[in-house]
C-alpha positions as CSV (number, residue, x, y, z in Angstrom):
1,X,-48.9,-117.8,153.2
2,X,-48.4,-121.5,152.4
3,X,-45.7,-123.2,150.4
4,X,-46.3,-126.4,148.4
5,X,-44.0,-128.6,146.4
6,X,-45.6,-130.1,143.3
7,X,-44.0,-132.9,141.4
8,X,-44.7,-132.1,137.7
9,X,-44.8,-134.7,134.9
10,X,-44.4,-134.0,131.2
11,X,-41.9,-131.2,131.3
12,X,-39.1,-131.7,128.8
13,X,-37.6,-128.2,128.1
14,X,-37.3,-124.6,129.1
15,X,-40.5,-123.8,127.3
16,X,-42.3,-126.3,129.5
17,X,-40.9,-124.7,132.7
18,X,-42.1,-121.3,131.4
19,X,-45.6,-122.7,130.6
20,X,-45.9,-124.2,134.1
21,X,-44.6,-121.1,135.7
22,X,-47.0,-118.9,133.9
23,X,-50.0,-121.2,134.5
24,X,-49.3,-121.2,138.3
25,X,-48.7,-117.4,138.4
26,X,-52.1,-116.9,136.8
27,X,-53.9,-118.5,139.7
28,X,-55.3,-115.9,142.1
29,X,-53.4,-115.8,145.4
30,X,-50.1,-117.1,144.0
31,X,-47.2,-115.0,145.3
32,X,-44.1,-116.8,144.0
33,X,-43.3,-119.8,141.7
34,X,-40.0,-121.6,141.2
35,X,-40.0,-124.4,138.6
36,X,-37.1,-126.8,138.3
37,X,-36.9,-128.8,135.0
38,X,-34.1,-131.1,136.3
39,X,-36.1,-132.0,139.5
40,X,-39.5,-132.0,137.7
41,X,-41.0,-129.9,140.4
42,X,-42.5,-126.5,141.2
43,X,-42.4,-124.7,144.6
44,X,-45.4,-122.5,144.9
45,X,-46.0,-119.9,147.6
46,X,-49.6,-118.8,147.8
47,X,-52.3,-117.3,150.0
48,X,-54.4,-120.2,151.2
49,X,-57.3,-117.9,151.7
50,X,-57.4,-117.1,148.0
51,X,-56.6,-120.4,146.4
52,X,-56.3,-124.1,147.1
53,X,-53.8,-126.9,146.3
54,X,-56.4,-128.4,144.0
55,X,-56.7,-125.2,142.0
56,X,-52.9,-125.1,141.6
57,X,-52.9,-128.7,140.4
58,X,-55.7,-128.0,138.0
59,X,-53.8,-125.1,136.5
60,X,-50.8,-127.4,135.8
61,X,-53.1,-130.0,134.3
62,X,-54.9,-127.4,132.2
63,X,-51.5,-126.2,130.9
64,X,-50.9,-129.8,129.6
65,X,-48.7,-131.3,132.3
66,X,-49.3,-133.8,135.0
67,X,-49.0,-134.0,138.8
68,X,-47.2,-137.0,140.2
69,X,-48.5,-138.4,143.4
70,X,-48.3,-141.6,145.4
71,X,-51.1,-143.2,143.4
72,X,-50.6,-142.2,139.8
73,X,-49.7,-139.3,137.5
74,X,-52.2,-137.5,135.4
75,X,-51.2,-136.0,132.0
76,X,-53.4,-135.1,129.2
77,X,-52.3,-136.6,125.9
78,X,-51.0,-134.7,122.9
79,X,-50.7,-131.2,124.3
80,X,-47.0,-130.6,124.4
81,X,-45.5,-127.3,125.7
82,X,-46.4,-125.2,122.7
83,X,-43.0,-123.5,122.6
84,X,-42.3,-125.0,119.2
85,X,-39.7,-127.4,120.4
86,X,-41.5,-130.6,119.5
87,X,-41.8,-132.0,123.0
88,X,-44.9,-133.6,124.4
């Protein structure tokens, strides 16, 4: 089991945290996910024999959010969280 901390960009509400949580839990091999809106991060526990860090990042990006790193943040434009709150 491996644990990674992902810095998430684009989350603005509880609906966003739910979307990120569900996107990460849908990845094969993910055992546990804790998403913090206030810290803009997700702690993910996963089986590194079944998934990779890149697959986790891809799931977040596909859900419409970004991953912050030392170089830049990636966020698709115009997706929003889809919870009907008007964010994004």
